[in-house]
ROSE-4610 file (N, C-alpha, C; in Angstrom, 1 decimal, always signed):
// ROSE-4610
residu = [X/X/X/X/X/X/X/X/X/X/X/X/X/X/X/X/X/X/X/X/X/X/X/X/X/X/X/X/X/X/X/X/X/X/X/X/X/X/X/X/X/X/X/X/X/X/X/X/X/X/X/X/X/X/X/X/X/X/X/X/X/X/X/X/X/X/X/X/X/X/X/X/X/X/X/X/X/X/X/X/X/X/X/X/X/X/X/X/X/X/X/X/X/X/X/X/X/X/X/X/X/X/X/X/X/X/X/X/X/X/X/X/X/X/X/X/X/X/X/X/X/X/X/X/X/X/X/X/X/X/X/X/X/X/X/X/X/X/X/X/X/X/X/X/X/X/X/X/X/X/X/X/X/X/X/X/X/X/X/X/X/X/X/X/X/X/X/X/X/X/X/X/X/X/X/X/X/X/X/X/X/X/X/X/X/X/X/X/X/X/X/X/X/X/X/X/X/X/X/X/X/X/X/X/X/X/X/X/X/X/X/X/X/X/X/X/X/X/X/X/X/X/X/X/X/X/X/X/X/X/X/X/X/X/X/X/X/X/X/X/X/X/X/X/X/X/X/X/X/X/X/X/X/X/X/X/X/X/X/X/X/X/X/X/X/X/X/X/X/X/X/X/X/X/X/X/X/X/X/X/X/X/X/X/X/X/X/X/X/X/X/X/X/X/X/X/X/X/X/X/X/X/X/X/X/X/X/X/X/X/X/X/X/X/X/X/X/X/X/X/X/X/X/X/X/X/X/X/X/X/X/X/X/X/X/X/X/X/X/X/X/X/X/X/X/X/X/X/X/X/X/X/X/X/X/X/X/X/X/X/X/X/X/X/X/X/X/X/X/X/X/X/X/X/X/X/X/X/X/X/X/X/X/X/X/X/X/X/X/X/X/X/X/X/X/X/X/X/X/X/X/X/X/X/X/X/X/X/X/X/X/X/X/X]
num = [1/1/1/2/2/2/3/3/3/4/4/4/5/5/5/6/6/6/7/7/7/8/8/8/9/9/9/10/10/10/11/11/11/12/12/12/13/13/13/14/14/14/15/15/15/16/16/16/17/17/17/18/18/18/19/19/19/20/20/20/21/21/21/22/22/22/23/23/23/24/24/24/25/25/25/26/26/26/27/27/27/28/28/28/29/29/29/30/30/30/31/31/31/32/32/32/33/33/33/34/34/34/35/35/35/36/36/36/37/37/37/38/38/38/39/39/39/40/40/40/41/41/41/42/42/42/43/43/43/44/44/44/45/45/45/46/46/46/47/47/47/48/48/48/49/49/49/50/50/50/51/51/51/52/52/52/53/53/53/54/54/54/55/55/55/56/56/56/57/57/57/58/58/58/59/59/59/60/60/60/61/61/61/62/62/62/63/63/63/64/64/64/65/65/65/66/66/66/67/67/67/68/68/68/69/69/69/70/70/70/71/71/71/72/72/72/73/73/73/74/74/74/75/75/75/76/76/76/77/77/77/78/78/78/79/79/79/80/80/80/81/81/81/82/82/82/83/83/83/84/84/84/85/85/85/86/86/86/87/87/87/88/88/88/89/89/89/90/90/90/91/91/91/92/92/92/93/93/93/94/94/94/95/95/95/96/96/96/97/97/97/98/98/98/99/99/99/100/100/100/101/101/101/102/102/102/103/103/103/104/104/104/105/105/105/106/106/106/107/107/107/108/108/108/109/109/109/110/110/110/111/111/111/112/112/112/113/113/113/114/114/114/115/115/115/116/116/116/117/117/117/118/118/118/119/119/119/120/120/120/121/121/121/122/122/122/123/123/123/124/124/124/125/125/125/126/126/126/127/127/127/128/128/128/129/129/129/130/130/130/131/131/131/132/132/132/133/133/133/134/134/134/135/135/135/136/136/136/137/137/137/138/138/138]
x = [-3.4/-2.5/-0.7/-0.2/+1.5/+2.4/+3.7/+4.5/+5.8/+7.0/+7.9/+9.2/+10.3/+11.5/+12.8/+13.6/+15.2/+16.2/+16.4/+17.8/+18.9/+20.0/+21.1/+21.7/+21.9/+22.3/+23.6/+24.0/+25.9/+26.2/+27.3/+28.3/+28.6/+28.6/+28.5/+29.8/+30.2/+31.2/+30.0/+30.8/+30.3/+29.4/+28.3/+27.8/+26.3/+25.7/+24.3/+24.0/+23.2/+23.2/+21.9/+21.6/+20.0/+19.9/+18.7/+18.3/+17.6/+16.6/+15.2/+15.4/+16.1/+16.1/+16.2/+17.7/+18.2/+16.7/+15.9/+15.0/+14.1/+13.3/+12.5/+12.8/+13.6/+14.2/+14.1/+14.2/+13.5/+12.5/+11.5/+10.3/+8.9/+9.3/+8.8/+7.4/+8.0/+7.1/+6.4/+6.5/+5.5/+4.8/+4.7/+3.6/+3.3/+3.6/+3.0/+1.2/+0.9/-0.8/-1.1/-0.6/-1.3/-1.9/-3.3/-4.4/-3.8/-4.0/-3.5/-2.8/-1.9/-0.8/-0.1/+1.3/+2.1/+3.2/+4.7/+5.8/+6.1/+6.7/+7.9/+9.2/+10.0/+11.8/+12.5/+13.6/+13.8/+15.2/+16.2/+17.4/+18.3/+19.0/+19.3/+20.7/+21.1/+22.2/+22.2/+22.9/+23.3/+24.0/+25.1/+25.2/+25.2/+23.9/+23.5/+22.1/+21.5/+20.0/+19.3/+17.9/+16.9/+16.3/+16.0/+15.6/+15.6/+14.1/+13.1/+14.2/+14.1/+14.5/+14.5/+15.4/+15.5/+16.1/+15.2/+16.5/+16.7/+17.1/+17.4/+18.0/+19.0/+19.9/+20.9/+22.5/+23.4/+23.7/+23.8/+24.3/+23.4/+22.6/+21.4/+22.1/+22.6/+23.3/+24.3/+25.4/+26.3/+26.2/+25.2/+24.8/+24.3/+23.8/+22.9/+24.5/+25.2/+26.5/+26.8/+27.4/+28.1/+27.5/+25.8/+25.1/+25.4/+25.3/+24.9/+26.5/+28.0/+28.9/+28.9/+28.4/+28.5/+27.4/+26.4/+25.6/+26.0/+26.8/+27.6/+28.8/+30.0/+31.1/+32.0/+32.6/+33.5/+35.0/+34.5/+35.5/+35.5/+34.1/+34.2/+34.5/+34.7/+35.2/+34.5/+34.5/+33.5/+34.3/+33.4/+34.0/+33.9/+32.9/+33.0/+33.3/+34.7/+35.5/+36.0/+35.5/+35.9/+36.2/+35.4/+35.5/+36.2/+36.8/+37.5/+36.6/+37.1/+37.2/+35.3/+35.0/+33.5/+32.1/+32.9/+32.1/+31.0/+31.1/+29.9/+28.9/+29.8/+29.2/+28.3/+28.8/+28.2/+26.8/+26.8/+25.5/+24.4/+25.2/+24.5/+23.6/+24.0/+23.7/+22.6/+22.9/+21.5/+20.4/+20.8/+19.8/+18.4/+19.4/+18.9/+18.1/+18.4/+17.9/+17.1/+17.4/+15.9/+16.6/+16.1/+16.4/+15.1/+14.0/+12.5/+12.2/+11.7/+10.7/+9.5/+8.7/+7.2/+7.0/+6.6/+5.7/+4.5/+3.5/+2.3/+2.6/+1.7/+1.5/+0.3/+0.3/-0.9/-0.6/-1.8/-2.0/-0.6/+0.3/+1.1/+2.5/+2.5/+3.7/+3.7/+5.1/+5.4/+5.1/+4.3/+3.8/+4.3/+5.5/+6.8/+6.2/+6.7/+6.5/+7.6/+7.1/+8.0/+9.5/+9.6/+11.5/+12.0/+11.3/+11.9/+12.0/+12.9/+13.6/+14.0/+14.7/+15.0/+16.6/+16.9/+18.7/+19.2/+20.1/+21.0/+21.9/+21.8/+22.6/+23.7/+25.0/+26.1/+26.9/+26.8/+28.0/+29.3/+29.5/+30.8/+31.5/+32.9/+34.0/+34.5/+34.3/+34.8/+33.6/+33.8/+32.4/+31.6/+30.3/+29.7/+28.1/+27.8/+27.0/+25.6/+24.8/+23.6/+22.3/+21.8/+20.7/+19.5/+18.6/+17.1/+16.1/+14.8/+13.8/+12.9/+11.7/+10.9/+9.6/+8.6/+7.6/+5.9/+5.6/+4.3/+3.4/+2.1/+0.5/-0.2/-1.5/-2.5/-3.6]
y = [-21.2/-22.1/-21.4/-22.2/-22.3/-22.6/-21.8/-21.8/-21.5/-23.0/-22.0/-22.6/-21.9/-22.2/-21.5/-22.4/-21.8/-21.6/-20.3/-19.9/-19.5/-19.3/-19.1/-17.5/-15.9/-15.0/-15.4/-14.3/-13.8/-13.6/-14.4/-13.6/-11.9/-11.5/-10.3/-10.1/-9.2/-9.2/-8.0/-7.9/-7.2/-5.9/-5.6/-4.5/-4.8/-3.9/-3.4/-3.6/-4.6/-5.0/-4.5/-3.9/-3.6/-5.5/-6.1/-7.2/-7.7/-6.2/-6.5/-7.1/-6.9/-7.1/-8.9/-9.1/-10.5/-11.2/-11.3/-11.4/-11.6/-10.6/-10.6/-11.2/-12.1/-12.7/-14.1/-14.4/-16.1/-16.2/-15.2/-15.5/-14.9/-14.4/-13.9/-15.2/-16.2/-17.7/-18.0/-17.7/-17.4/-16.7/-15.5/-14.4/-13.9/-14.1/-14.0/-13.6/-14.7/-15.3/-14.8/-13.9/-14.3/-13.0/-12.6/-11.5/-10.7/-11.7/-11.0/-12.0/-11.9/-13.1/-12.5/-12.9/-12.5/-13.4/-12.7/-13.3/-13.2/-14.3/-14.9/-14.9/-13.9/-14.5/-14.7/-15.8/-16.0/-16.4/-15.4/-16.2/-17.1/-18.4/-19.9/-19.5/-18.5/-18.1/-17.3/-17.6/-16.7/-15.5/-15.2/-14.4/-13.1/-13.6/-12.2/-12.2/-11.2/-10.5/-10.2/-9.8/-9.6/-8.1/-7.2/-6.2/-5.6/-4.1/-3.6/-2.3/-1.2/-0.4/+0.6/+1.8/+2.9/+2.1/+2.7/+1.8/+2.8/+4.0/+5.1/+5.6/+5.8/+6.5/+5.9/+5.5/+4.5/+4.7/+5.9/+6.4/+5.8/+5.4/+4.8/+3.6/+2.9/+1.4/+1.9/+2.3/+2.8/+3.6/+4.4/+4.7/+3.6/+2.3/+1.6/+0.7/+0.4/-0.4/+0.2/+1.6/+2.3/+2.6/+2.6/+2.3/+1.4/+0.5/-1.4/-1.6/-1.0/-1.0/-0.6/+0.8/+1.4/+1.1/+0.3/-0.5/-1.6/-2.3/-3.8/-3.6/-2.6/-2.9/-4.6/-4.3/-5.7/-5.5/-4.6/-4.3/-4.6/-5.4/-5.8/-7.2/-7.4/-8.5/-10.1/-10.2/-11.2/-12.6/-13.6/-15.0/-15.9/-15.9/-16.8/-16.1/-16.4/-15.8/-17.4/-18.4/-19.2/-19.4/-18.9/-18.2/-17.2/-16.3/-14.9/-13.9/-12.9/-11.7/-11.0/-11.4/-10.9/-12.2/-13.3/-14.5/-13.6/-13.8/-13.7/-11.9/-11.4/-9.5/-9.8/-10.9/-11.0/-11.9/-12.9/-13.2/-12.5/-11.5/-10.3/-9.7/-9.2/-8.4/-8.6/-10.0/-11.3/-10.6/-11.2/-11.1/-10.0/-8.6/-7.6/-7.5/-7.4/-7.0/-8.2/-9.4/-10.9/-11.3/-12.8/-13.5/-13.5/-12.8/-13.0/-11.7/-11.6/-10.2/-10.5/-9.9/-10.2/-9.0/-9.3/-8.2/-9.0/-7.6/-7.8/-8.3/-8.9/-9.5/-8.9/-8.1/-7.5/-7.5/-8.1/-8.4/-8.7/-10.2/-10.8/-9.5/-8.2/-7.9/-7.4/-7.2/-6.9/-5.6/-5.6/-3.9/-3.3/-2.8/-2.1/-0.9/+0.1/+1.1/+1.9/+3.3/+3.9/+3.5/+3.7/+4.1/+2.3/+1.7/+0.6/-0.1/-1.3/-2.2/-3.5/-4.4/-5.3/-5.6/-5.7/-5.4/-6.5/-7.0/-8.1/-7.3/-7.7/-7.2/-8.3/-8.1/-9.1/-8.8/-9.4/-8.8/-9.2/-10.2/-10.9/-10.4/-10.5/-9.5/-10.1/-11.3/-12.4/-12.5/-12.1/-12.8/-14.4/-14.3/-15.5/-15.4/-16.7/-16.8/-17.1/-16.6/-16.6/-17.6/-18.5/-19.4/-18.3/-18.3/-17.6/-18.6/-18.8/-19.6/-18.9/-18.8/-17.8/-18.4/-17.9/-18.9/-17.9/-18.2/-17.4/-18.0/-17.3/-18.1/-16.8/-17.5/-16.7/-17.1]
z = [+29.8/+29.2/+29.5/+29.1/+29.5/+28.5/+28.8/+27.6/+28.7/+27.9/+28.9/+28.3/+28.3/+27.7/+28.4/+28.5/+29.5/+28.4/+28.0/+27.7/+27.9/+27.5/+28.3/+27.1/+27.8/+27.8/+27.2/+26.2/+26.1/+27.2/+27.2/+27.9/+28.5/+29.9/+30.3/+31.3/+31.5/+32.8/+33.8/+35.0/+36.1/+35.5/+35.8/+35.3/+35.1/+34.7/+34.5/+32.8/+32.7/+31.0/+30.7/+29.3/+29.0/+28.1/+28.5/+27.5/+27.5/+27.2/+26.4/+25.2/+24.2/+22.8/+22.8/+23.7/+23.8/+24.0/+25.1/+26.2/+24.6/+24.1/+23.5/+22.1/+21.7/+20.5/+21.1/+22.4/+23.1/+23.2/+23.5/+23.8/+23.0/+22.0/+20.8/+20.4/+20.3/+20.0/+20.8/+22.4/+23.5/+23.7/+23.5/+23.9/+22.2/+21.3/+20.1/+19.9/+20.3/+20.6/+22.0/+22.6/+24.2/+24.1/+23.9/+24.4/+25.5/+27.0/+28.2/+28.8/+29.5/+30.3/+30.8/+31.4/+32.1/+32.2/+31.8/+31.7/+32.5/+33.2/+34.6/+34.0/+34.5/+34.1/+35.4/+35.2/+36.5/+36.2/+36.7/+36.5/+37.4/+36.8/+37.4/+38.2/+39.1/+39.5/+40.6/+41.2/+42.9/+42.8/+41.9/+41.6/+40.4/+40.2/+39.0/+39.1/+38.9/+39.2/+38.0/+38.1/+36.8/+37.5/+37.0/+37.3/+36.1/+36.4/+35.3/+35.8/+34.5/+35.1/+33.7/+33.8/+32.4/+31.6/+30.0/+29.0/+28.1/+28.1/+27.4/+27.8/+29.0/+29.3/+29.6/+29.0/+29.4/+30.9/+31.3/+32.4/+33.5/+33.4/+34.4/+35.3/+34.0/+34.1/+35.0/+34.5/+35.2/+36.6/+37.4/+38.0/+39.0/+38.6/+39.3/+39.5/+39.2/+39.2/+40.1/+40.5/+41.2/+42.6/+42.8/+44.0/+44.4/+43.8/+44.4/+45.0/+44.5/+45.0/+46.2/+46.2/+47.7/+48.5/+48.3/+49.2/+50.2/+49.0/+49.4/+48.9/+49.5/+48.9/+48.9/+48.1/+48.0/+49.3/+49.5/+50.6/+52.2/+52.2/+53.6/+54.0/+55.0/+55.5/+55.2/+54.1/+53.3/+53.9/+54.5/+55.1/+53.8/+53.0/+51.3/+50.4/+50.4/+49.0/+48.3/+48.1/+47.4/+46.1/+45.4/+44.2/+43.6/+44.9/+44.2/+45.5/+45.4/+46.2/+46.4/+44.7/+44.5/+44.8/+45.0/+45.5/+46.8/+47.6/+48.5/+48.2/+48.1/+47.8/+46.5/+46.1/+44.4/+44.8/+45.9/+46.7/+47.1/+48.1/+48.6/+47.6/+46.8/+45.6/+45.5/+44.6/+43.9/+44.9/+46.6/+47.4/+47.1/+47.0/+47.2/+45.8/+44.9/+43.8/+43.2/+43.2/+43.0/+42.0/+41.9/+40.9/+39.7/+40.2/+39.4/+39.0/+38.0/+37.5/+37.2/+37.3/+36.2/+35.2/+34.3/+32.9/+32.6/+32.6/+31.6/+30.1/+29.7/+28.0/+27.8/+27.1/+26.2/+25.0/+24.1/+22.6/+22.1/+22.9/+22.4/+22.2/+23.1/+23.3/+24.9/+25.2/+26.5/+26.7/+27.9/+28.3/+29.3/+28.8/+29.5/+29.2/+30.3/+30.0/+29.0/+28.9/+27.8/+27.7/+29.1/+29.4/+29.7/+30.1/+30.9/+29.9/+30.5/+29.5/+31.1/+29.9/+31.1/+31.7/+32.7/+33.0/+33.5/+33.2/+33.9/+34.5/+35.8/+36.8/+37.3/+36.6/+37.1/+37.7/+39.0/+39.9/+39.9/+39.2/+38.9/+38.0/+38.6/+37.4/+36.3/+36.2/+35.1/+34.4/+32.8/+32.6/+32.4/+32.5/+32.7/+31.4/+31.1/+30.6/+31.4/+31.1/+32.5/+32.2/+32.3/+31.9/+32.7/+31.8/+32.4/+31.8/+32.7/+32.8/+32.2/+31.5/+30.8/+31.1/+31.9/+32.0/+31.6/+30.7/+30.0/+30.6/+30.9/+32.1/+31.0/+30.5/+30.0/+30.2]
């Protein structure tokens, strides 16, 4: 059995943002009756990504953003800067983090670990709305 919905997240600027509650609000109708299944989340953009990480301490989000900035600095001699200096650097970070995550569903709930949450990693400085495709397979 399958269920799918495309939804738009609220606008956010650069950083790592916990979006678990926002995602839950959108997918509850699709997972509530699933005994055992999988949720796949896919972001339809090339300058933001999805990941799972610690959901309790806000410093983790700041640390992730700082680490990614050091791994892929904006100060490199980027050639593709059509949309600004954060253009190609954002595409590169997206490739490293990824566009898709998968989460098990058990008894109508996401089977995340105690300290796990869903993150949007936004790499553009200006705030953007991001579209997510949620697919449930059971």
